[in-house]
KOLMI-578104 format. One line per 3 residues: number of its first residue (from 0); their letters; for each residue x, y, z of N, C-alpha, C, CB. Coordinates in pm, whole numbers. Glycine has a CB too. Layout:
<rs>
NUM	a	X/Y/Z/X/Y/Z/X/Y/Z/X/Y/Z; ...
</rs>
This chain:
<rs>
0	mnt	-2369/-4452/-3426/-2318/-4404/-3297/-2181/-4343/-3317/-2312/-4519/-3192; -2164/-4220/-3267/-2037/-4150/-3282/-1938/-4197/-3176/-2057/-3998/-3272; -1817/-4225/-3215/-1710/-4257/-3120/-1595/-4161/-3142/-1662/-4405/-3136
3	ltp	-1525/-4133/-3036/-1411/-4042/-3045/-1287/-4120/-3082/-1390/-3966/-2912; -1224/-4080/-3187/-1098/-4139/-3230/-985/-4056/-3173/-1089/-4148/-3384; -862/-4109/-3173/-749/-4032/-3121/-735/-3896/-3188/-621/-4110/-3138
6	snr	-781/-3883/-3312/-761/-3756/-3382/-864/-3651/-3344/-766/-3778/-3530; -983/-3695/-3292/-1084/-3594/-3262/-1120/-3585/-3114/-1207/-3621/-3341; -1048/-3657/-3026/-1073/-3643/-2883/-1033/-3503/-2837/-996/-3750/-2803
9	ltp	-1109/-3454/-2738/-1073/-3325/-2679/-951/-3343/-2591/-1191/-3264/-2599; -851/-3259/-2610/-732/-3266/-2525/-752/-3176/-2404/-604/-3225/-2603; -695/-3212/-2289/-711/-3128/-2170/-638/-2996/-2190/-658/-3200/-2045
12	ppa	-687/-2889/-2128/-621/-2759/-2142/-485/-2761/-2075/-708/-2648/-2082; -396/-2670/-2115/-266/-2660/-2050/-283/-2635/-1901/-181/-2550/-2113; -183/-2675/-1824/-192/-2662/-1678/-218/-2518/-1636/-65/-2712/-1612
15	enr	-157/-2421/-1707/-170/-2281/-1664/-312/-2229/-1684/-72/-2193/-1739; -394/-2299/-1768/-530/-2255/-1792/-633/-2325/-1706/-563/-2275/-1936; -592/-2427/-1632/-685/-2493/-1543/-707/-2408/-1419/-634/-2634/-1505
18	lap	-829/-2403/-1373/-860/-2321/-1256/-821/-2395/-1129/-1010/-2285/-1254; -731/-2335/-1052/-693/-2395/-924/-804/-2371/-822/-557/-2337/-874; -815/-2456/-722/-911/-2430/-615/-888/-2292/-555/-902/-2537/-506
21	vrq	-997/-2219/-536/-986/-2081/-487/-913/-2076/-354/-1125/-2017/-472; -937/-2173/-268/-873/-2173/-136/-721/-2177/-149/-922/-2293/-53; -670/-2255/-242/-525/-2262/-262/-470/-2128/-310/-491/-2372/-363
24	ivw	-541/-2063/-400/-497/-1933/-451/-495/-1830/-338/-590/-1884/-566; -599/-1832/-254/-607/-1738/-142/-492/-1761/-44/-743/-1753/-69; -468/-1888/-8/-357/-1918/82/-224/-1873/24/-353/-2068/112
27	aaw	-204/-1898/-104/-79/-1858/-170/-62/-1707/-165/-76/-1907/-315; -170/-1633/-191/-162/-1486/-191/-126/-1433/-52/-296/-1425/-237; -188/-1489/52/-158/-1445/189/-14/-1478/228/-256/-1510/289
30	iim	30/-1599/199/166/-1640/236/270/-1556/164/188/-1788/206; 249/-1532/37/343/-1449/-40/351/-1309/20/301/-1441/-189; 235/-1252/52/235/-1118/111/315/-1114/241/92/-1071/137
33	llv	293/-1211/328/363/-1212/457/514/-1228/437/309/-1325/546; 555/-1309/342/697/-1334/319/769/-1211/265/715/-1450/224; 701/-1130/184/768/-1014/124/734/-884/196/730/-1002/-23
36	sml	650/-892/300/616/-773/378/730/-739/474/484/-794/456; 702/-645/563/801/-610/665/809/-712/778/769/-475/723; 722/-813/779/720/-909/890/854/-978/910/614/-1012/866
39	pni	920/-1033/806/1052/-1094/830/1153/-995/887/1106/-1153/700; 1151/-871/839/1243/-769/892/1217/-744/1039/1229/-638/813; 1089/-737/1077/1054/-712/1217/1101/-828/1304/901/-693/1232
42	ift	1080/-951/1258/1119/-1068/1337/1270/-1071/1359/1074/-1197/1267; 1347/-1054/1251/1492/-1061/1264/1547/-944/1346/1558/-1062/1126; 1488/-826/1330/1539/-709/1402/1503/-713/1550/1485/-582/1340
45	elf	1378/-747/1580/1331/-740/1718/1370/-863/1799/1180/-724/1719; 1366/-981/1740/1393/-1103/1816/1540/-1142/1815/1311/-1217/1762; 1605/-1124/1698/1744/-1170/1685/1845/-1056/1682/1758/-1252/1561
48	kqa	1795/-931/1686/1882/-812/1688/1983/-815/1573/1957/-802/1823; 1934/-854/1456/2021/-863/1338/1979/-760/1234/2017/-1005/1278; 2079/-703/1168/2051/-618/1053/2000/-707/938/2178/-537/1010
51	tpw	1916/-651/855/1849/-736/755/1860/-683/612/1705/-751/790; 1972/-625/568/1978/-578/429/1964/-691/327/2108/-505/404; 2005/-813/365/1996/-927/274/1853/-970/247/2073/-1044/330
54	lfw	1760/-931/334/1622/-971/315/1561/-909/189/1539/-932/436; 1607/-790/153/1557/-728/31/1584/-819/-89/1621/-590/8; 1707/-867/-101/1743/-951/-215/1675/-1087/-206/1895/-969/-222
57	akl	1654/-1136/-85/1583/-1263/-69/1439/-1250/-117/1587/-1309/78; 1375/-1140/-82/1236/-1117/-124/1228/-1100/-276/1178/-994/-53; 1318/-1021/-331/1316/-999/-476/1343/-1129/-551/1419/-892/-516
60	gll	1437/-1208/-499/1466/-1338/-560/1347/-1432/-551/1586/-1402/-494; 1279/-1432/-436/1161/-1516/-420/1054/-1478/-521/1106/-1505/-276; 1032/-1349/-538/930/-1304/-634/967/-1344/-776/913/-1151/-625
63	avl	1095/-1334/-810/1139/-1374/-944/1113/-1523/-968/1289/-1343/-963; 1143/-1605/-867/1119/-1750/-879/970/-1778/-894/1177/-1825/-756; 888/-1713/-811/744/-1736/-814/682/-1693/-947/676/-1662/-699
66	igv	733/-1583/-1004/685/-1541/-1135/713/-1649/-1239/750/-1407/-1178; 834/-1704/-1234/868/-1812/-1327/780/-1935/-1306/1014/-1851/-1310; 758/-1972/-1180/676/-2090/-1149/531/-2067/-1193/682/-2121/-998
69	syf	485/-1942/-1190/345/-1914/-1223/310/-1949/-1367/315/-1767/-1198; 411/-1967/-1452/385/-1999/-1592/355/-2148/-1613/504/-1959/-1677; 375/-2230/-1510/339/-2371/-1527/270/-2431/-1404/461/-2451/-1559
72	whv	253/-2354/-1294/178/-2406/-1178/48/-2328/-1167/262/-2393/-1046; -62/-2398/-1182/-192/-2332/-1194/-234/-2258/-1068/-296/-2433/-1229; -178/-2289/-952/-214/-2216/-830/-164/-2072/-836/-156/-2287/-706
75	ltp	-47/-2052/-893/11/-1918/-899/-27/-1841/-1025/160/-1929/-892; -81/-1909/-1124/-113/-1840/-1249/-206/-1721/-1229/-176/-1937/-1345; -315/-1734/-1149/-402/-1617/-1129/-334/-1503/-1054/-525/-1658/-1055
78	lrk	-222/-1533/-986/-151/-1432/-907/-33/-1372/-982/-103/-1492/-777; -17/-1406/-1110/104/-1364/-1181/116/-1211/-1187/104/-1421/-1322; 8/-1142/-1220/16/-995/-1228/43/-934/-1091/-114/-938/-1287
81	ylw	-15/-994/-988/13/-950/-851/162/-964/-819/-71/-1031/-749; 222/-1076/-858/365/-1099/-836/448/-998/-914/403/-1242/-877; 408/-971/-1037/482/-872/-1118/477/-734/-1054/424/-867/-1260
84	vla	360/-697/-1001/348/-566/-937/435/-558/-812/201/-536/-902; 433/-662/-729/519/-664/-611/666/-652/-649/496/-793/-530; 708/-729/-749/848/-723/-793/882/-585/-846/874/-829/-901
87	aif	787/-522/-917/811/-388/-970/827/-287/-857/696/-346/-1063; 743/-299/-754/754/-207/-640/891/-219/-575/642/-235/-536; 934/-342/-548/1064/-363/-484/1176/-312/-573/1085/-511/-453
90	gle	1173/-351/-700/1282/-314/-791/1289/-166/-816/1267/-385/-920; 1176/-102/-840/1175/42/-871/1213/125/-749/1038/84/-924; 1165/86/-632/1204/159/-511/1354/150/-489/1128/106/-387
93	ylv	1411/33/-516/1556/18/-499/1631/106/-599/1596/-130/-518; 1592/102/-725/1663/180/-827/1653/330/-800/1607/148/-965; 1534/375/-762/1517/518/-735/1597/559/-611/1368/552/-716
96	srg	1600/472/-510/1678/505/-390/1827/510/-421/1652/401/-279; 1873/424/-511/2013/431/-553/2041/560/-628/2050/310/-641; 1947/602/-711/1963/729/-780/1971/846/-684/1849/750/-877
99	aql	1899/834/-570/1901/941/-471/2035/951/-398/1790/920/-371; 2123/854/-416/2256/860/-356/2355/936/-443/2308/720/-330; 2315/970/-563/2404/1043/-653/2436/1181/-596/2340/1057/-793
102	pfw	2556/1233/-627/2599/1360/-566/2503/1475/-587/2733/1399/-620; 2447/1488/-708/2360/1604/-733/2235/1598/-646/2321/1610/-881; 2180/1476/-626/2061/1462/-543/2094/1490/-397/2001/1322/-557
105	qnw	2208/1441/-351/2249/1464/-213/2275/1612/-188/2375/1383/-181; 2329/1680/-287/2352/1823/-272/2221/1900/-258/2430/1876/-391; 2119/1852/-326/1990/1920/-320/1910/1884/-196/1910/1889/-443
108	fgg	1905/1753/-163/1811/1707/-61/1875/1632/55/1709/1620/-124; 2001/1592/44/2060/1504/143/2140/1578/247/2147/1402/76; 2223/1500/317/2309/1559/419/2246/1549/557/2338/1703/387
111	aea	2333/1532/657/2285/1517/795/2218/1644/846/2400/1481/886; 2257/1758/790/2201/1884/838/2077/1927/762/2304/1992/828; 2028/1844/672/1911/1881/592/1790/1905/683/1879/1772/488
114	sft	1715/2010/654/1597/2042/733/1484/1944/701/1552/2187/707; 1381/1950/784/1264/1865/761/1206/1889/622/1157/1890/867; 1191/2015/584/1129/2045/455/1214/1996/338/1104/2195/442
117	tsm	1346/2014/348/1434/1972/239/1437/1821/225/1576/2025/262; 1457/1751/337/1464/1605/331/1330/1544/292/1510/1548/466; 1220/1600/341/1089/1547/308/1055/1569/161/983/1610/396
120	lgt	1096/1684/107/1074/1709/-35/1147/1605/-119/1119/1851/-73; 1271/1575/-82/1347/1473/-154/1281/1337/-145/1488/1465/-100; 1234/1301/-26/1168/1172/-6/1042/1161/-91/1134/1152/141
123	qlq	961/1265/-90/835/1259/-166/859/1261/-316/744/1376/-127; 962/1328/-361/993/1325/-504/1036/1185/-546/1104/1427/-538; 1116/1118/-463/1153/979/-492/1029/892/-504/1246/924/-382
126	rfi	939/904/-409/819/821/-410/729/855/-528/742/837/-278; 727/982/-567/645/1022/-681/699/961/-810/638/1175/-691; 831/957/-822/893/894/-939/854/746/-945/1048/909/-936
129	vsl	861/679/-829/820/538/-823/674/523/-864/842/481/-681; 588/612/-816/446/604/-849/423/617/-998/368/712/-774; 491/711/-1062/476/728/-1207/522/603/-1282/555/850/-1255
132	lii	631/543/-1235/680/421/-1299/585/304/-1277/819/385/-1245; 523/297/-1159/425/192/-1131/304/207/-1224/380/195/-983; 263/330/-1250/154/352/-1345/192/294/-1481/121/504/-1358
135	gvm	316/317/-1522/363/259/-1648/360/107/-1646/504/305/-1677; 398/48/-1532/395/-98/-1518/251/-150/-1532/454/-141/-1382; 156/-81/-1471/17/-125/-1479/-32/-122/-1623/-73/-37/-1390
138	fll	6/-20/-1697/-33/-14/-1838/32/-129/-1916/7/122/-1900; 158/-157/-1885/227/-268/-1953/161/-402/-1923/373/-271/-1912; 104/-416/-1804/37/-540/-1766/-104/-551/-1826/29/-551/-1615
141	gyr	-144/-449/-1900/-272/-455/-1969/-388/-386/-1901/-307/-594/-1990; -361/-313/-1792/-468/-244/-1722/-491/-106/-1783/-436/-231/-1572; -617/-65/-1787/-650/74/-1816/-665/148/-1684/-781/84/-1902
144	apq	-656/280/-1688/-656/360/-1565/-773/326/-1472/-660/508/-1600; -899/319/-1521/-1009/287/-1427/-997/148/-1367/-1142/299/-1498; -927/57/-1434/-915/-80/-1383/-822/-89/-1264/-866/-173/-1492
147	ffl	-732/11/-1247/-653/15/-1123/-683/142/-1045/-502/5/-1155; -811/186/-1059/-871/288/-973/-813/427/-992/-856/247/-830; -741/451/-1100/-683/582/-1124/-788/672/-1190/-555/572/-1213
150	trg	-894/694/-1117/-1005/778/-1159/-1077/826/-1035/-1101/701/-1255; -1160/928/-1048/-1228/982/-931/-1319/879/-866/-1308/1104/-968; -1391/803/-945/-1487/707/-893/-1620/772/-861/-1431/640/-770
153	dlr	-1712/691/-815/-1845/738/-778/-1845/777/-631/-1952/629/-806; -1842/908/-603/-1831/956/-465/-1957/928/-384/-1802/1103/-465; -2066/896/-452/-2192/867/-383/-2227/718/-387/-2305/948/-444
156	apt	-2132/636/-422/-2159/492/-432/-2206/438/-297/-2032/416/-480; -2288/334/-297/-2333/275/-170/-2220/197/-102/-2453/182/-194; -2218/203/28/-2119/127/104/-2171/-15/128/-2088/196/239
159	rpi	-2078/-106/152/-2117/-238/201/-2127/-229/353/-2015/-350/157; -2228/-289/413/-2238/-287/560/-2116/-351/625/-2365/-361/605; -2087/-307/747/-1976/-363/826/-2036/-410/959/-1859/-256/849
162	pwl	-2094/-530/964/-2164/-575/1084/-2077/-573/1210/-2215/-714/1063; -1948/-610/1197/-1863/-617/1315/-1828/-479/1371/-1735/-692/1283; -1862/-372/1296/-1849/-235/1348/-1986/-177/1385/-1781/-145/1244
165	gik	-2089/-261/1377/-2222/-215/1409/-2289/-140/1296/-2218/-128/1528; -2229/-142/1177/-2287/-73/1060/-2359/-179/977/-2176/2/974; -2488/-189/995/-2565/-298/936/-2641/-257/810/-2661/-352/1036
168	kse	-2643/-128/782/-2714/-80/664/-2618/-9/569/-2828/14/703; -2650/-18/441/-2571/54/342/-2609/202/343/-2592/-7/201; -2511/286/315/-2536/429/301/-2442/485/195/-2518/503/435
171	swl	-2463/608/158/-2382/670/55/-2241/697/106/-2447/800/7; -2142/678/18/-2005/711/55/-1988/861/79/-1909/665/-53; -2079/942/27/-2070/1086/52/-2086/1115/200/-2176/1162/-28
174	rfg	-2178/1044/264/-2197/1061/408/-2096/978/487/-2338/1022/447; -2083/852/450/-1993/764/523/-1848/813/515/-2003/621/468; -1807/862/398/-1671/911/380/-1642/1032/468/-1647/946/235
177	rnl	-1737/1124/478/-1717/1241/565/-1702/1199/710/-1834/1338/551; -1792/1111/755/-1784/1064/894/-1654/988/920/-1904/976/928; -1617/903/825/-1495/825/838/-1373/916/847/-1480/728/721
180	aff	-1368/1017/762/-1255/1111/762/-1243/1179/898/-1272/1216/651; -1356/1217/957/-1353/1287/1085/-1304/1196/1197/-1492/1341/1119; -1363/1078/1210/-1330/991/1323/-1190/931/1311/-1433/880/1335
183	vsl	-1147/897/1190/-1011/846/1173/-909/955/1204/-991/792/1029; -937/1077/1160/-845/1188/1188/-838/1216/1338/-890/1314/1113; -952/1205/1405/-953/1224/1550/-868/1119/1620/-1097/1220/1604
186	gtl	-878/993/1576/-795/887/1634/-647/911/1609/-835/753/1577; -612/953/1489/-471/983/1458/-420/1097/1544/-455/1018/1309; -501/1201/1560/-460/1316/1642/-436/1275/1786/-566/1426/1636
189	lfl	-524/1190/1842/-504/1144/1980/-374/1066/1994/-622/1057/2024; -346/979/1897/-221/902/1901/-101/996/1898/-214/803/1783; -104/1097/1813/9/1189/1799/27/1274/1924/-10/1278/1677
192	vig	-82/1319/1982/-73/1402/2103/-20/1321/2220/-211/1462/2138; -72/1200/2238/-25/1115/2348/119/1073/2327/-115/991/2362; 155/1038/2202/291/993/2174/393/1105/2171/294/922/2044
195	grp	353/1223/2121/450/1332/2105/448/1436/2214/426/1399/1977; 331/1454/2278/313/1552/2386/373/1688/2349/378/1501/2516; 328/1746/2238/384/1876/2198/332/1988/2286/351/1905/2052
198	sla	411/2094/2296/366/2213/2367/289/2302/2271/487/2290/2429; 211/2393/2327/137/2486/2242/232/2574/2162/44/2573/2327; 344/2607/2221/442/2691/2151/498/2619/2030/557/2731/2246
201	slg	527/2489/2046/582/2414/1933/478/2397/1822/631/2277/1979; 352/2380/1861/248/2371/1760/235/2501/1683/114/2336/1823; 254/2612/1752/250/2742/1685/361/2756/1583/259/2853/1787
204	ral	477/2694/1611/589/2703/1517/563/2627/1388/715/2652/1582; 466/2536/1391/436/2458/1272/351/2535/1172/366/2331/1310; 285/2640/1215/194/2712/1126/262/2767/1000/130/2826/1201
207	pll	382/2828/1010/445/2876/886/479/2764/788/570/2952/920; 490/2641/838/523/2527/752/400/2463/691/601/2424/830; 281/2513/726/159/2448/682/148/2432/530/41/2525/732
210	plv	182/2534/449/172/2513/303/257/2396/254/216/2639/230; 379/2382/308/464/2270/268/411/2138/322/607/2292/317; 357/2140/443/297/2020/500/182/1971/412/247/2047/644
213	llf	100/2064/363/-11/2028/275/41/1966/145/-98/2150/245; 150/2023/91/209/1968/-31/261/1827/-7/323/2060/-81; 337/1809/102/395/1678/131/285/1575/157/489/1686/252
216	asl	180/1617/229/71/1524/260/-2/1482/133/-27/1589/358; -25/1576/43/-95/1540/-81/-12/1445/-165/-128/1666/-162; 120/1468/-172/207/1379/-248/216/1242/-184/347/1440/-261
219	naf	233/1238/-53/249/1110/15/122/1026/5/286/1132/162; 6/1090/20/-119/1017/9/-135/960/-131/-238/1109/44; -100/1038/-232/-109/988/-369/-13/871/-389/-78/1100/-470
222	nee	112/889/-346/213/786/-368/177/655/-301/348/834/-319; 136/661/-176/106/538/-103/-23/472/-151/96/566/47; -124/552/-185/-248/494/-234/-228/429/-371/-357/600/-243
225	lty	-144/489/-454/-119/431/-586/-31/307/-576/-53/534/-678; 80/319/-503/179/212/-502/137/94/-415/310/265/-453; 84/120/-297/59/12/-202/-87/-30/-192/107/52/-67
228	ras	-175/38/-267/-314/-2/-261/-372/-28/-400/-396/105/-190; -381/76/-481/-447/61/-612/-379/-44/-698/-450/194/-685; -246/-39/-705/-174/-130/-795/-181/-275/-747/-29/-88/-807
231	lla	-203/-297/-617/-214/-432/-563/-358/-482/-559/-154/-438/-424; -451/-391/-533/-591/-432/-530/-639/-481/-666/-678/-316/-483; -593/-415/-773/-643/-450/-906/-619/-597/-941/-577/-362/-1011
234	ple	-495/-649/-932/-476/-791/-963/-531/-884/-856/-330/-819/-982; -531/-841/-730/-579/-929/-624/-731/-947/-628/-538/-874/-488; -804/-842/-660/-949/-854/-663/-992/-961/-763/-1014/-719/-699
237	nav	-927/-963/-878/-960/-1063/-979/-921/-1204/-935/-891/-1030/-1110; -813/-1214/-857/-760/-1346/-822/-825/-1406/-697/-611/-1337/-800; -848/-1323/-594/-895/-1378/-465/-1025/-1315/-417/-789/-1360/-359
240	gyk	-1077/-1216/-489/-1204/-1157/-451/-1191/-1039/-357/-1289/-1260/-388; -1303/-974/-335/-1311/-849/-257/-1255/-864/-116/-1455/-802/-250; -1304/-963/-42/-1270/-979/99/-1120/-998/120/-1345/-1096/159
243	hal	-1061/-1091/50/-920/-1121/72/-829/-1015/9/-886/-1260/14; -871/-955/-99/-793/-844/-157/-781/-731/-55/-858/-791/-287; -892/-701/13/-889/-599/119/-796/-639/232/-1031/-574/173
246	git	-811/-762/280/-731/-807/394/-582/-810/364/-775/-944/436; -545/-860/247/-403/-873/211/-338/-737/198/-388/-951/81; -402/-645/127/-341/-512/108/-338/-434/239/-419/-432/1
249	aaf	-440/-453/323/-442/-383/452/-330/-433/543/-578/-403/521; -310/-565/548/-203/-621/632/-66/-579/580/-213/-775/636; -47/-579/449/80/-537/391/111/-392/427/77/-554/238
252	fgl	10/-307/417/24/-165/451/51/-148/601/-103/-88/411; -22/-222/683/-5/-209/827/132/-254/875/-111/-287/899; 181/-368/826/312/-418/867/423/-321/828/339/-555/805
255	ghf	402/-248/719/502/-151/676/516/-32/769/467/-102/540; 424/-19/866/427/95/957/490/62/1093/288/147/979; 544/-58/1109/603/-92/1239/714/6/1276/658/-235/1238
258	ygv	793/48/1178/900/145/1203/866/282/1145/1032/95/1144; 739/306/1121/698/433/1062/619/517/1159/617/409/937; 523/592/1107/432/672/1189/291/646/1136/468/826/1185
261	pyg	200/592/1219/220/547/1358/309/423/1363/84/516/1424; 368/395/1480/474/295/1489/441/186/1590/605/362/1527; 524/81/1590/508/-28/1685/384/-111/1658/503/26/1826
264	lvg	350/-198/1753/233/-284/1736/105/-204/1725/224/-383/1851; 96/-97/1805/-22/-11/1796/-30/52/1658/-19/100/1905; 84/95/1606/87/153/1472/47/54/1365/225/207/1442
267	vvm	91/-72/1380/54/-175/1283/-98/-195/1283/126/-309/1314; -156/-204/1402/-302/-223/1412/-375/-103/1351/-345/-243/1559; -332/18/1387/-397/139/1336/-385/148/1184/-337/264/1401
270	atf	-264/123/1133/-242/135/988/-314/26/912/-92/131/957; -322/-96/970/-394/-204/904/-543/-170/894/-374/-336/981; -600/-120/1002/-740/-82/1001/-765/31/902/-785/-40/1141
273	lgw	-677/131/902/-690/240/806/-677/187/664/-585/350/832; -580/99/641/-562/43/508/-684/-35/462/-441/-46/505; -749/-104/555/-870/-178/521/-981/-83/480/-915/-265/640
276	llg	-997/26/554/-1101/124/522/-1073/193/389/-1112/228/634; -947/228/364/-913/295/239/-929/202/120/-771/349/245; -894/76/139/-916/-21/33/-1064/-41/6/-852/-154/68
279	kam	-1143/-44/111/-1288/-55/98/-1343/62/17/-1355/-59/237; -1294/181/47/-1338/300/-28/-1303/286/-175/-1274/428/31; -1184/239/-203/-1137/228/-341/-1218/124/-419/-989/192/-345
282	let	-1243/11/-358/-1316/-96/-426/-1463/-61/-446/-1304/-226/-347; -1523/5/-348/-1667/30/-355/-1701/152/-441/-1722/49/-217; -1612/251/-445/-1638/366/-531/-1573/349/-668/-1587/494/-466
285	rgf	-1490/246/-682/-1415/218/-806/-1331/338/-845/-1511/181/-921; -1273/404/-746/-1191/521/-775/-1098/556/-660/-1278/639/-806; -1026/664/-679/-913/703/-596/-947/811/-494/-802/750/-684
288	cws	-1057/884/-516/-1077/1012/-449/-1092/1000/-297/-1199/1079/-504; -1186/915/-250/-1208/906/-106/-1084/851/-35/-1328/818/-77; -1020/752/-93/-900/696/-30/-791/801/-17/-848/576/-111
291	wfi	-770/875/-124/-667/979/-121/-701/1085/-18/-649/1044/-259; -826/1131/-16/-865/1241/72/-849/1203/219/-1008/1283/44; -899/1085/258/-888/1043/398/-742/1024/437/-967/913/421
294	hfl	-663/965/348/-520/946/373/-450/1081/385/-455/862/261; -486/1174/299/-428/1309/301/-447/1376/437/-490/1396/190; -566/1365/493/-592/1428/622/-503/1371/732/-739/1411/661
297	qdv	-481/1238/729/-394/1177/831/-250/1227/814/-398/1022/820; -207/1239/690/-70/1283/665/-49/1429/702/-33/1262/519; -152/1512/688/-141/1651/732/-109/1654/881/-272/1731/703
300	lif	-180/1574/959/-155/1569/1104/-17/1513/1135/-263/1483/1174; 18/1403/1070/146/1337/1098/263/1428/1061/157/1205/1022; 259/1487/942/370/1571/898/379/1700/979/355/1605/749
303	sfm	267/1748/1030/271/1867/1116/348/1837/1243/129/1915/1151; 323/1720/1302/394/1682/1425/540/1649/1395/325/1561/1492; 567/1591/1278/707/1564/1243/783/1694/1217/714/1473/1118
306	aig	716/1793/1162/782/1920/1131/835/1990/1254/685/2012/1059; 766/1974/1368/812/2038/1491/896/1943/1575/693/2088/1572; 923/1823/1522/1008/1728/1595/938/1662/1711/1130/1796/1643
309	siv	803/1671/1715/731/1612/1827/725/1459/1817/590/1669/1834; 732/1410/1695/725/1265/1675/812/1229/1555/577/1217/1655; 874/1113/1560/962/1069/1451/926/926/1416/1113/1080/1491
312	pgg	959/881/1295/932/742/1257/994/644/1357/986/713/1116; 917/544/1393/966/445/1489/953/485/1633/1106/414/1462; 896/603/1659/876/646/1796/974/750/1841/884/532/1887
</rs>
């Protein structure tokens, strides 16, 4: 009869390799997202009428602590890459924004008198630099381009049914994506018309700016889909699964629009729903194309209304 001696007994795996209960990992992912999202800023600004520049450093510090804890607490271990990506987004956006304060950048794109086209070009270039750096971060974390959706994907992939929207059967993303692009764009247009109430004359003035609007919309859609969706979905899908990865990234995206366009509580709901649909497109087609295209159409409408001053971030 074989007996285990102290020298040949199996030792338990290190704590970081033990699988934590999935429910704990999911709760941790949601709580972390809410703490580092725009929600604390909204609460302090709207309820307490306080400026919140210190919240940036609090969030970055929290992420740094959580990354350290993830090396010995098994609940956070599956979320480590997610934490690194969040910290990279915060840190890189801060560094690039500081670079944009340099005199040469201000001379090119800054100043109170800067036109919409000049200031928007500067903003999109900043975000594009961040996006390129985030791509580098993803490679450093061990991802290949298709693993964080930086590929066209299967444009005809089957959709998952959405029973709560009355969509009970699967269909091709080629058809579903076209319909989705149309109806989401129609909803965005209605919001902009009701909120901005532009005149026909002002809309006519936007036509000469259309080429630049298309450029800005294409850049913004790429930047936001890469930074706030693809880079976060990749680590979250592995850690918490399809459903919660979609929900977390959609809520993070939606909360970020409280002071954006669309704005306020209605804007948060609209942006969260859009973020959920775009994340769904990315996960189901395993690529970037449908998400970028649908987002691009919304930005064309939004930037057109911003170009004529009909609507501004925050209302």
